[in-house]
C-alpha positions, 0 to 999 in steps of 0.5 A: 716514172712519175713527176711527183708524189702526193701523200694522202693526208685527208678524207679520214684515212690513216694520217687523218686518223692520227691527226684527229682527236676524234679517232686518235685515242692513243695513250703513247707518244702518238696520241693526246696533244697536237704535238703528238698527234702531229707526230706520225704524219710528219714521220710519213713525210720525212721517210718519203723525202728521204726516199726520193731525195731532196729535189723531188716534188713531194705534195700533201693532200689535206682537209681544210676542215674534217666537217666531223663533229670533235675533229679538226677544223680550219684552225688545226688544218692551217697549223698542219699545213705550217708544220708540213711546210717546215718539214719540207713539202713542196705544195699542199692540195686542199680538199675538204671533209672525210668520207664519213662526213655529212657534208657532200664532197663529190656529187652534183649537189656540190656547187663549183668551187665550194671548198676553195675558201678552205684552200684560201685559208691555207694560202693566207698562212704558208708560203708553199704553193697551195692547190684548190680542188673538188668540183672545179670543172669550168675554166672559168671558175678556175681562172677566177680562183687564181685571179683572186689569189685564193690558190696558186693552182687548181686540181681537176680530176673528173673533168678530165675524164669527161674531156681529156683535152680540157687543159688544151681547150681551156688555154686556147680559149675553147672552154665552151667546147669542153664536154663537162663533168656533171658530177653525177659519178655514175660512170666513175666513182660509183663504178670504182665502189663496185669494182667495175671499169671506169667510164663517164656518163658524158664521154662514152670514150673514157676507159675505152679510148682505143676501141672507141675511136670516131672515124670517117664513114665509108659512105656518107648517108642521109641519116634521120634521128627522131628524139632529142634526148641524151641518146638522140643527141649523142647519136647525132653528134657523133653521126655528124663528126663522121660525116654523115648529113644528119637531121634531128627531130624533136617533138617538144619545144627544146632539146634535152628529153628526160635530162631536162626533167632530171635538171630540175630538182635541187642540186641537179642543175649540172644536167642542163650544162650536158644538154647545152654542150650537146646542143651547141655541138650539134649547131657547130656540126651543122646538124639540121634541128627541127623542134616542135615536130611530131615524126610520123611514118609518112613524113619519114618515108617521104624524106628518103633517108638511108637510115633512121635512128629512133630515140623516141624515149619512154612514157611514164607508167601509170597506176590504175587506182583512182576511184571516182572522186579521187584527189589529183593524180598526176605523173611525176614527169608533169610535176617537174615540167611545171605542168601542175601545182601540187597541193599542201599534202602530197603522197609520192608513190614510187621510192626510186630516183624519180620519186625521191627527186620529185619529193625533194622538188616539191619540198623546196619549190615553195621554200625560200628562195636562195637569194632572199636567204642571202639578203637576210643572212647578209644584213643579219635580218634574222638570227642564225637559228631562224635562218637555219629553220627558214632554209630547211622549212618545208611548206608541204606535208610530203609522204614517199611510199615504196612497196619494196623494202628500200628507198633509193633503188637505182641511185649510185652509192656516192649520191644515194646517201646524201639524197636520203639525208635531204629527205629527212632534213626536209621532213619527207616522211619515208614508208617502205613495204607499203603497197598502195591499193587506192586513190580516193577522195581521202588520199591513198589507201595503203597496206603494210603488214596486213594492215591497211590505213589512208594516208591523207593527200590532196595530190598523189604523184606517181613515179613507178617507172617507164615503158619504152615508147616504141610505137614509131618503130613498130609502124616503120618495121618492115618498110624499106628504110633501115631503122635503129632503136636506142635509149629508153625506146629500146630498153629503159635505162638511165642517162649513162645507158642512153648516151653510151647507146647512141655513141656506139650505134652512130659509130658503126652507121 
Protein backbone atom coordinates (compact mmCIF):
# COMPACT_ATOMS: atom_id res chain seq x y z
CA UNK A 1 0.00 0.00 0.00
CA UNK A 2 0.88 3.67 0.09
CA UNK A 3 2.40 5.57 3.00
CA UNK A 4 0.35 8.75 2.51
CA UNK A 5 -2.24 10.38 0.28
CA UNK A 6 -1.92 13.78 -1.37
CA UNK A 7 -4.99 15.70 -2.50
CA UNK A 8 -4.37 17.78 -5.63
CA UNK A 9 -5.70 21.24 -4.88
CA UNK A 10 -3.62 23.09 -7.46
CA UNK A 11 -2.88 23.42 -11.18
CA UNK A 12 -6.38 24.51 -12.18
CA UNK A 13 -8.05 21.17 -11.52
CA UNK A 14 -11.42 20.73 -9.83
CA UNK A 15 -10.55 21.89 -6.32
CA UNK A 16 -8.71 24.92 -7.74
CA UNK A 17 -11.71 25.76 -9.88
CA UNK A 18 -14.06 25.74 -6.90
CA UNK A 19 -11.66 27.92 -4.92
CA UNK A 20 -11.02 30.53 -7.62
CA UNK A 21 -13.39 33.43 -8.36
CA UNK A 22 -12.13 33.24 -11.93
CA UNK A 23 -13.78 29.88 -12.59
CA UNK A 24 -16.34 29.50 -9.81
CA UNK A 25 -19.43 31.29 -11.07
CA UNK A 26 -21.89 29.22 -9.07
CA UNK A 27 -24.83 30.91 -7.38
CA UNK A 28 -25.45 28.25 -4.73
CA UNK A 29 -23.73 27.56 -1.41
CA UNK A 30 -20.52 26.52 -3.21
CA UNK A 31 -19.95 29.81 -5.01
CA UNK A 32 -19.71 33.52 -4.41
CA UNK A 33 -18.06 34.37 -1.09
CA UNK A 34 -14.69 33.05 0.06
CA UNK A 35 -16.40 30.85 2.65
CA UNK A 36 -18.64 29.32 0.00
CA UNK A 37 -15.77 28.73 -2.44
CA UNK A 38 -13.85 27.04 0.36
CA UNK A 39 -16.69 24.64 1.13
CA UNK A 40 -16.00 21.99 -1.54
CA UNK A 41 -12.20 21.75 -0.97
CA UNK A 42 -12.71 21.29 2.77
CA UNK A 43 -15.44 18.72 2.15
CA UNK A 44 -13.00 16.68 0.06
CA UNK A 45 -10.44 16.79 2.87
CA UNK A 46 -13.07 15.69 5.37
CA UNK A 47 -14.20 12.73 3.27
CA UNK A 48 -10.61 11.60 2.71
CA UNK A 49 -9.82 11.89 6.41
CA UNK A 50 -12.88 9.83 7.31
CA UNK A 51 -11.81 7.16 4.82
CA UNK A 52 -8.19 6.79 5.97
CA UNK A 53 -8.55 7.44 9.69
CA UNK A 54 -6.98 9.94 12.10
CA UNK A 55 -3.41 8.60 12.03
CA UNK A 56 -2.86 8.31 8.27
CA UNK A 57 -0.89 11.18 6.62
CA UNK A 58 -3.04 13.41 4.42
CA UNK A 59 -1.27 16.09 2.37
CA UNK A 60 -2.70 18.76 0.10
CA UNK A 61 -0.91 20.30 -2.87
CA UNK A 62 -1.80 23.96 -3.36
CA UNK A 63 -0.83 26.82 -5.64
CA UNK A 64 0.90 29.55 -3.66
CA UNK A 65 -0.31 31.87 -6.42
CA UNK A 66 -2.55 30.91 -9.33
CA UNK A 67 -0.68 33.30 -11.67
CA UNK A 68 -4.05 33.87 -13.35
CA UNK A 69 -5.55 37.32 -13.84
CA UNK A 70 -8.59 37.42 -11.58
CA UNK A 71 -7.52 34.28 -9.72
CA UNK A 72 -6.22 33.69 -6.23
CA UNK A 73 -2.94 35.26 -5.10
CA UNK A 74 -0.61 34.59 -2.20
CA UNK A 75 -3.06 36.14 0.25
CA UNK A 76 -5.87 33.73 -0.61
CA UNK A 77 -3.42 30.82 -0.78
CA UNK A 78 -2.35 31.48 2.81
CA UNK A 79 -5.96 31.67 3.97
CA UNK A 80 -6.67 28.38 2.19
CA UNK A 81 -3.72 26.68 3.88
CA UNK A 82 -4.76 27.96 7.29
CA UNK A 83 -8.20 26.48 6.70
CA UNK A 84 -6.58 23.20 5.64
CA UNK A 85 -4.56 23.12 8.84
CA UNK A 86 -7.73 23.55 10.89
CA UNK A 87 -9.31 20.75 8.86
CA UNK A 88 -6.55 18.41 10.02
CA UNK A 89 -4.18 18.01 7.06
CA UNK A 90 -0.70 16.81 7.99
CA UNK A 91 1.40 18.74 5.45
CA UNK A 92 1.02 21.25 2.63
CA UNK A 93 2.87 20.96 -0.69
CA UNK A 94 3.24 24.37 -2.34
CA UNK A 95 3.61 24.84 -6.08
CA UNK A 96 2.78 27.81 -8.29
CA UNK A 97 0.34 28.49 -11.08
CA UNK A 98 -2.26 26.72 -13.15
CA UNK A 99 -1.63 24.85 -16.38
CA UNK A 100 -3.34 27.75 -18.16
CA UNK A 101 -1.02 30.39 -16.73
CA UNK A 102 1.39 32.47 -18.80
CA UNK A 103 4.16 31.69 -16.28
CA UNK A 104 6.24 28.58 -17.14
CA UNK A 105 6.30 26.10 -14.27
CA UNK A 106 8.08 22.99 -15.48
CA UNK A 107 10.45 23.97 -18.27
CA UNK A 108 14.15 24.63 -18.42
CA UNK A 109 13.40 28.37 -18.36
CA UNK A 110 12.28 28.13 -14.72
CA UNK A 111 15.25 28.92 -12.43
CA UNK A 112 16.05 26.39 -9.69
CA UNK A 113 13.71 26.90 -6.75
CA UNK A 114 11.88 29.75 -8.48
CA UNK A 115 8.67 29.20 -6.50
CA UNK A 116 10.22 28.63 -3.08
CA UNK A 117 9.08 32.11 -2.02
CA UNK A 118 5.50 30.86 -2.27
CA UNK A 119 6.23 28.05 0.17
CA UNK A 120 7.95 30.53 2.50
CA UNK A 121 4.82 32.69 2.48
CA UNK A 122 2.70 29.71 3.54
CA UNK A 123 5.19 28.53 6.15
CA UNK A 124 5.01 31.86 7.95
CA UNK A 125 1.29 31.37 8.55
CA UNK A 126 0.86 27.69 9.42
CA UNK A 127 2.40 25.22 11.86
CA UNK A 128 2.10 22.01 9.82
CA UNK A 129 5.08 21.01 7.64
CA UNK A 130 5.37 22.87 4.34
CA UNK A 131 6.92 21.33 1.25
CA UNK A 132 8.63 23.45 -1.44
CA UNK A 133 8.74 22.06 -4.97
CA UNK A 134 9.23 22.80 -8.69
CA UNK A 135 12.68 22.64 -10.28
CA UNK A 136 14.53 21.67 -7.12
CA UNK A 137 17.01 19.31 -8.74
CA UNK A 138 20.27 20.12 -6.93
CA UNK A 139 21.00 19.03 -3.33
CA UNK A 140 22.75 22.35 -2.67
CA UNK A 141 19.60 24.24 -3.63
CA UNK A 142 17.51 21.91 -1.47
CA UNK A 143 19.80 22.33 1.54
CA UNK A 144 19.73 26.11 1.19
CA UNK A 145 15.92 26.09 1.24
CA UNK A 146 15.90 24.04 4.43
CA UNK A 147 18.75 25.95 6.09
CA UNK A 148 17.00 29.29 5.54
CA UNK A 149 13.74 27.80 6.88
CA UNK A 150 11.75 28.66 3.78
CA UNK A 151 10.24 25.17 3.92
CA UNK A 152 10.32 22.06 6.10
CA UNK A 153 10.76 19.61 3.25
CA UNK A 154 11.59 19.75 -0.46
CA UNK A 155 9.81 17.88 -3.21
CA UNK A 156 11.86 16.27 -5.98
CA UNK A 157 10.15 14.35 -8.78
CA UNK A 158 11.83 14.50 -12.19
CA UNK A 159 15.19 14.49 -10.44
CA UNK A 160 14.57 10.85 -9.53
CA UNK A 161 13.85 9.98 -13.15
CA UNK A 162 17.23 11.40 -14.09
CA UNK A 163 18.94 9.64 -11.18
CA UNK A 164 17.02 7.18 -8.96
CA UNK A 165 19.86 7.43 -6.42
CA UNK A 166 19.46 11.21 -6.08
CA UNK A 167 18.66 11.04 -2.37
CA UNK A 168 21.30 8.47 -1.53
CA UNK A 169 24.03 10.42 -3.34
CA UNK A 170 22.95 13.68 -1.74
CA UNK A 171 23.04 12.10 1.72
CA UNK A 172 26.50 10.66 1.04
CA UNK A 173 27.97 13.95 -0.16
CA UNK A 174 28.13 12.77 -3.77
CA UNK A 175 25.98 15.51 -5.23
CA UNK A 176 28.48 16.08 -8.04
CA UNK A 177 27.83 12.51 -9.23
CA UNK A 178 24.08 12.97 -9.60
CA UNK A 179 22.89 12.69 -13.18
CA UNK A 180 21.00 15.98 -13.52
CA UNK A 181 17.42 16.63 -14.49
CA UNK A 182 17.70 19.55 -16.90
CA UNK A 183 14.00 20.35 -17.15
CA UNK A 184 13.82 19.58 -20.87
CA UNK A 185 10.68 17.39 -20.45
CA UNK A 186 11.51 15.56 -23.69
CA UNK A 187 11.47 12.11 -22.14
CA UNK A 188 8.91 12.62 -19.39
CA UNK A 189 6.12 15.19 -19.60
CA UNK A 190 6.10 15.56 -23.39
CA UNK A 191 5.67 11.80 -23.65
CA UNK A 192 2.96 11.74 -21.00
CA UNK A 193 1.03 14.36 -22.97
CA UNK A 194 1.17 12.17 -26.08
CA UNK A 195 0.44 8.87 -24.32
CA UNK A 196 3.91 7.38 -24.75
CA UNK A 197 6.13 5.53 -22.27
CA UNK A 198 8.07 7.80 -19.94
CA UNK A 199 11.86 7.88 -20.09
CA UNK A 200 14.52 10.56 -19.58
CA UNK A 201 16.92 12.39 -21.87
CA UNK A 202 19.79 12.27 -19.39
CA UNK A 203 19.01 8.78 -18.05
CA UNK A 204 18.32 6.27 -20.85
CA UNK A 205 17.49 3.55 -18.31
CA UNK A 206 14.44 5.39 -16.99
CA UNK A 207 11.28 3.46 -17.78
CA UNK A 208 13.18 0.36 -18.90
CA UNK A 209 15.41 -0.43 -15.94
CA UNK A 210 15.04 -4.21 -16.03
CA UNK A 211 16.06 -4.64 -19.65
CA UNK A 212 18.91 -2.08 -19.67
CA UNK A 213 21.14 -3.18 -16.82
CA UNK A 214 24.79 -2.24 -17.39
CA UNK A 215 26.79 -5.47 -17.04
CA UNK A 216 30.56 -6.15 -17.26
CA UNK A 217 31.78 -6.95 -20.76
CA UNK A 218 32.47 -10.61 -21.58
CA UNK A 219 35.70 -9.50 -23.27
CA UNK A 220 37.59 -6.30 -22.49
CA UNK A 221 38.25 -4.41 -25.70
CA UNK A 222 40.18 -1.38 -26.82
CA UNK A 223 37.50 0.98 -28.11
CA UNK A 224 37.78 4.38 -29.77
CA UNK A 225 34.88 6.83 -29.72
CA UNK A 226 35.16 9.63 -32.28
CA UNK A 227 33.05 12.65 -31.36
CA UNK A 228 32.46 14.25 -27.98
CA UNK A 229 28.82 15.20 -28.32
CA UNK A 230 25.98 13.66 -26.29
CA UNK A 231 26.00 10.38 -28.22
CA UNK A 232 29.76 9.92 -28.05
CA UNK A 233 30.11 10.95 -24.40
CA UNK A 234 27.27 8.65 -23.35
CA UNK A 235 28.72 5.73 -25.29
CA UNK A 236 32.18 6.31 -23.81
CA UNK A 237 30.76 6.42 -20.28
CA UNK A 238 28.84 3.16 -20.61
CA UNK A 239 31.72 1.41 -22.36
CA UNK A 240 34.02 2.40 -19.51
CA UNK A 241 31.48 1.28 -16.91
CA UNK A 242 31.49 -2.14 -18.55
CA UNK A 243 35.27 -2.39 -18.27
CA UNK A 244 36.45 -1.55 -21.79
CA UNK A 245 39.59 0.55 -22.39
CA UNK A 246 38.10 3.66 -23.95
CA UNK A 247 39.56 6.63 -25.81
CA UNK A 248 37.48 9.62 -26.90
CA UNK A 249 38.63 11.97 -29.66
CA UNK A 250 36.97 15.34 -30.20
CA UNK A 251 37.97 17.81 -32.90
CA UNK A 252 36.80 20.88 -30.93
CA UNK A 253 38.58 22.41 -27.95
CA UNK A 254 35.87 21.24 -25.55
CA UNK A 255 33.32 18.47 -25.22
CA UNK A 256 29.59 18.80 -25.72
CA UNK A 257 28.99 18.94 -29.46
CA UNK A 258 25.61 20.40 -30.37
CA UNK A 259 24.62 20.54 -26.68
CA UNK A 260 27.14 23.35 -26.22
CA UNK A 261 25.19 25.43 -28.71
CA UNK A 262 21.84 24.31 -27.32
CA UNK A 263 22.92 25.76 -23.94
CA UNK A 264 23.54 29.26 -25.34
CA UNK A 265 20.00 30.68 -25.84
CA UNK A 266 18.28 32.24 -22.82
CA UNK A 267 16.79 29.73 -20.42
CA UNK A 268 18.63 26.75 -21.92
CA UNK A 269 21.71 26.79 -19.68
CA UNK A 270 20.92 23.47 -18.01
CA UNK A 271 22.19 21.62 -21.08
CA UNK A 272 25.60 22.74 -19.84
CA UNK A 273 24.99 20.89 -16.55
CA UNK A 274 24.53 17.64 -18.45
CA UNK A 275 27.73 18.19 -20.43
CA UNK A 276 29.63 18.86 -17.20
CA UNK A 277 28.17 15.71 -15.63
CA UNK A 278 29.17 13.49 -18.55
CA UNK A 279 32.65 14.99 -18.69
CA UNK A 280 33.20 14.46 -14.96
CA UNK A 281 32.03 10.86 -15.31
CA UNK A 282 34.48 10.21 -18.15
CA UNK A 283 37.35 11.61 -16.11
CA UNK A 284 36.35 9.58 -13.05
CA UNK A 285 36.16 6.40 -15.14
CA UNK A 286 39.59 6.94 -16.66
CA UNK A 287 38.52 7.52 -20.26
CA UNK A 288 41.38 8.93 -22.33
CA UNK A 289 40.10 12.24 -23.74
CA UNK A 290 41.89 13.94 -26.64
CA UNK A 291 40.59 17.37 -27.63
CA UNK A 292 41.53 19.35 -30.75
CA UNK A 293 41.95 16.02 -32.52
CA UNK A 294 40.75 15.53 -36.06
CA UNK A 295 40.28 11.80 -36.57
CA UNK A 296 41.58 10.37 -39.84
CA UNK A 297 41.36 6.90 -41.30
CA UNK A 298 45.11 6.47 -40.98
CA UNK A 299 45.24 7.49 -37.31
CA UNK A 300 42.38 5.19 -36.44
CA UNK A 301 43.89 2.18 -38.20
CA UNK A 302 47.29 2.87 -36.65
CA UNK A 303 45.67 2.76 -33.20
CA UNK A 304 44.79 -0.93 -33.60
CA UNK A 305 41.41 -0.57 -31.93
CA UNK A 306 39.13 -3.56 -31.54
CA UNK A 307 36.06 -1.47 -32.29
CA UNK A 308 35.38 2.13 -33.27
CA UNK A 309 32.26 4.14 -32.46
CA UNK A 310 31.70 7.08 -34.79
CA UNK A 311 29.66 9.90 -33.28
CA UNK A 312 30.77 12.55 -35.74
CA UNK A 313 27.50 14.46 -35.66
CA UNK A 314 25.98 16.43 -38.48
CA UNK A 315 26.63 19.50 -40.58
CA UNK A 316 24.22 22.38 -40.99
CA UNK A 317 22.43 22.52 -44.31
CA UNK A 318 22.85 25.67 -46.37
CA UNK A 319 20.61 27.42 -48.87
CA UNK A 320 22.17 28.29 -52.26
CA UNK A 321 20.18 31.51 -52.48
CA UNK A 322 22.82 34.22 -52.09
CA UNK A 323 23.18 36.47 -55.13
CA UNK A 324 26.38 38.46 -55.84
CA UNK A 325 26.72 41.31 -53.35
CA UNK A 326 24.27 39.71 -50.92
CA UNK A 327 24.12 40.64 -47.26
CA UNK A 328 25.88 38.54 -44.62
CA UNK A 329 24.63 34.92 -44.66
CA UNK A 330 25.60 32.67 -41.74
CA UNK A 331 24.54 29.31 -40.28
CA UNK A 332 22.74 29.37 -36.95
CA UNK A 333 25.52 27.38 -35.31
CA UNK A 334 28.07 30.11 -36.02
CA UNK A 335 25.80 32.67 -34.37
CA UNK A 336 25.32 30.58 -31.23
CA UNK A 337 29.03 29.75 -31.14
CA UNK A 338 29.92 33.44 -31.10
CA UNK A 339 31.78 33.28 -34.40
CA UNK A 340 29.82 36.07 -36.07
CA UNK A 341 28.27 39.37 -35.07
CA UNK A 342 24.84 39.90 -36.55
CA UNK A 343 23.56 43.26 -37.72
CA UNK A 344 20.60 45.21 -36.40
CA UNK A 345 18.17 43.82 -38.99
CA UNK A 346 18.14 40.02 -39.01
CA UNK A 347 16.13 37.44 -40.92
CA UNK A 348 16.20 33.88 -39.61
CA UNK A 349 15.21 31.29 -42.21
CA UNK A 350 13.72 28.23 -40.54
CA UNK A 351 11.08 28.17 -37.81
CA UNK A 352 12.12 24.96 -36.09
CA UNK A 353 13.75 24.66 -32.65
CA UNK A 354 17.15 25.93 -33.80
CA UNK A 355 15.67 28.90 -35.64
CA UNK A 356 13.54 29.90 -32.66
CA UNK A 357 16.39 29.54 -30.18
CA UNK A 358 18.73 31.55 -32.39
CA UNK A 359 16.16 34.31 -32.80
CA UNK A 360 15.64 34.48 -29.04
CA UNK A 361 19.40 34.59 -28.49
CA UNK A 362 19.83 37.44 -30.96
CA UNK A 363 16.96 39.35 -29.36
CA UNK A 364 18.54 39.21 -25.91
CA UNK A 365 22.24 39.16 -26.73
CA UNK A 366 22.60 42.94 -26.70
CA UNK A 367 19.87 43.65 -24.19
CA UNK A 368 20.33 44.72 -20.61
CA UNK A 369 22.28 42.19 -18.56
CA UNK A 370 20.33 40.64 -15.65
CA UNK A 371 22.78 41.98 -13.08
CA UNK A 372 22.36 45.54 -14.41
CA UNK A 373 18.58 45.22 -14.34
CA UNK A 374 18.71 43.87 -10.79
CA UNK A 375 20.93 46.79 -9.76
CA UNK A 376 18.43 49.35 -11.04
CA UNK A 377 15.49 47.48 -9.50
CA UNK A 378 17.23 47.10 -6.12
CA UNK A 379 18.08 50.78 -5.83
CA UNK A 380 14.84 51.92 -7.51
CA UNK A 381 16.79 53.76 -10.16
CA UNK A 382 13.91 53.45 -12.62
CA UNK A 383 10.17 53.14 -12.29
CA UNK A 384 8.57 49.67 -12.55
CA UNK A 385 7.20 50.59 -15.98
CA UNK A 386 10.63 51.57 -17.29
CA UNK A 387 12.21 48.47 -15.77
CA UNK A 388 9.69 46.26 -17.53
CA UNK A 389 10.35 48.02 -20.82
CA UNK A 390 14.11 47.60 -20.35
CA UNK A 391 13.64 43.91 -19.61
CA UNK A 392 11.86 43.24 -22.90
CA UNK A 393 13.75 45.74 -25.04
CA UNK A 394 15.06 44.08 -28.19
CA UNK A 395 17.87 46.04 -29.85
CA UNK A 396 17.40 44.17 -33.12
CA UNK A 397 14.66 43.95 -35.73
CA UNK A 398 14.25 40.21 -36.20
CA UNK A 399 12.02 38.31 -38.60
CA UNK A 400 11.62 34.54 -38.41
CA UNK A 401 10.29 32.92 -41.57
CA UNK A 402 9.03 29.38 -42.04
CA UNK A 403 7.89 27.84 -45.32
CA UNK A 404 5.41 25.52 -43.63
CA UNK A 405 2.29 26.58 -41.76
CA UNK A 406 3.55 26.22 -38.21
CA UNK A 407 6.34 27.73 -36.13
CA UNK A 408 8.05 25.45 -33.62
CA UNK A 409 7.59 22.07 -35.24
CA UNK A 410 9.76 19.63 -33.30
CA UNK A 411 9.35 21.37 -29.95
CA UNK A 412 7.56 19.44 -27.22
CA UNK A 413 4.16 20.68 -26.01
CA UNK A 414 5.49 21.58 -22.56
CA UNK A 415 8.05 23.97 -24.07
CA UNK A 416 6.66 25.20 -27.38
CA UNK A 417 4.00 27.53 -25.97
CA UNK A 418 6.42 29.42 -23.74
CA UNK A 419 9.03 29.84 -26.47
CA UNK A 420 6.41 31.18 -28.88
CA UNK A 421 5.27 33.57 -26.15
CA UNK A 422 8.87 34.74 -25.76
CA UNK A 423 9.06 35.48 -29.49
CA UNK A 424 5.99 37.68 -29.18
CA UNK A 425 7.19 39.31 -25.95
CA UNK A 426 10.47 40.30 -27.59
CA UNK A 427 8.80 41.66 -30.71
CA UNK A 428 10.17 39.03 -33.08
CA UNK A 429 8.04 38.92 -36.21
CA UNK A 430 7.07 35.43 -37.37
CA UNK A 431 5.94 34.66 -40.91
CA UNK A 432 4.60 31.23 -41.88
CA UNK A 433 4.05 29.85 -45.39
CA UNK A 434 6.79 32.16 -46.65
CA UNK A 435 9.28 30.63 -49.08
CA UNK A 436 12.74 32.22 -49.28
CA UNK A 437 13.66 32.67 -52.94
CA UNK A 438 16.77 34.83 -52.94
CA UNK A 439 19.20 36.58 -50.62
CA UNK A 440 20.42 39.84 -52.08
CA UNK A 441 21.70 43.29 -51.21
CA UNK A 442 18.32 44.30 -49.77
CA UNK A 443 17.77 41.23 -47.62
CA UNK A 444 15.58 38.21 -48.36
CA UNK A 445 13.11 37.87 -51.21
CA UNK A 446 10.17 35.74 -50.11
CA UNK A 447 7.00 34.48 -51.72
CA UNK A 448 3.69 33.98 -49.91
CA UNK A 449 0.31 33.26 -51.51
CA UNK A 450 1.69 34.09 -54.95
CA UNK A 451 3.07 37.48 -53.94
CA UNK A 452 6.74 38.37 -53.63
CA UNK A 453 8.34 40.92 -51.32
CA UNK A 454 11.71 41.83 -49.86
CA UNK A 455 12.34 41.59 -46.12
CA UNK A 456 15.14 44.01 -45.18
CA UNK A 457 18.15 42.42 -43.49
CA UNK A 458 21.78 43.08 -42.77
CA UNK A 459 22.30 39.49 -41.63
CA UNK A 460 20.53 36.33 -42.74
CA UNK A 461 20.72 33.31 -40.43
CA UNK A 462 20.06 29.90 -41.96
CA UNK A 463 18.48 27.27 -39.69
CA UNK A 464 16.96 24.74 -42.07
CA UNK A 465 18.22 21.51 -40.54
CA UNK A 466 21.28 19.29 -40.63
CA UNK A 467 22.62 16.33 -42.58
CA UNK A 468 24.69 13.45 -41.24
CA UNK A 469 28.47 13.83 -41.24
CA UNK A 470 29.27 10.23 -42.12
CA UNK A 471 32.32 10.74 -44.31
CA UNK A 472 34.69 9.03 -41.88
CA UNK A 473 32.42 6.00 -41.69
CA UNK A 474 32.41 5.68 -45.47
CA UNK A 475 36.22 5.88 -45.48
CA UNK A 476 36.55 3.16 -42.86
CA UNK A 477 33.87 0.91 -44.32
CA UNK A 478 35.50 -2.28 -45.55
CA UNK A 479 38.63 -1.94 -43.40
CA UNK A 480 39.59 -4.48 -40.75
CA UNK A 481 38.24 -2.42 -37.86
CA UNK A 482 34.63 -2.92 -36.76
CA UNK A 483 32.80 0.41 -36.94
CA UNK A 484 29.52 1.62 -35.47
CA UNK A 485 27.72 4.89 -36.20
CA UNK A 486 25.53 6.65 -33.63
CA UNK A 487 23.85 9.98 -33.04
CA UNK A 488 23.35 12.50 -35.81
CA UNK A 489 26.06 10.77 -37.84
CA UNK A 490 23.66 7.83 -38.21
CA UNK A 491 20.44 9.84 -38.49
CA UNK A 492 19.75 13.45 -37.48
CA UNK A 493 17.61 13.62 -34.37
CA UNK A 494 17.34 15.36 -31.04
CA UNK A 495 19.47 15.07 -27.91
CA UNK A 496 17.33 12.28 -26.49
CA UNK A 497 17.87 10.21 -29.64
CA UNK A 498 21.62 10.81 -29.43
CA UNK A 499 21.96 9.89 -25.75
CA UNK A 500 19.77 6.81 -26.00
CA UNK A 501 21.48 5.65 -29.18
CA UNK A 502 24.92 5.94 -27.60
CA UNK A 503 23.73 4.10 -24.50
CA UNK A 504 22.08 1.25 -26.38
CA UNK A 505 25.11 0.59 -28.57
CA UNK A 506 27.60 0.69 -25.69
CA UNK A 507 25.60 -1.94 -23.80
CA UNK A 508 26.20 -4.58 -26.48
CA UNK A 509 29.86 -4.03 -27.44
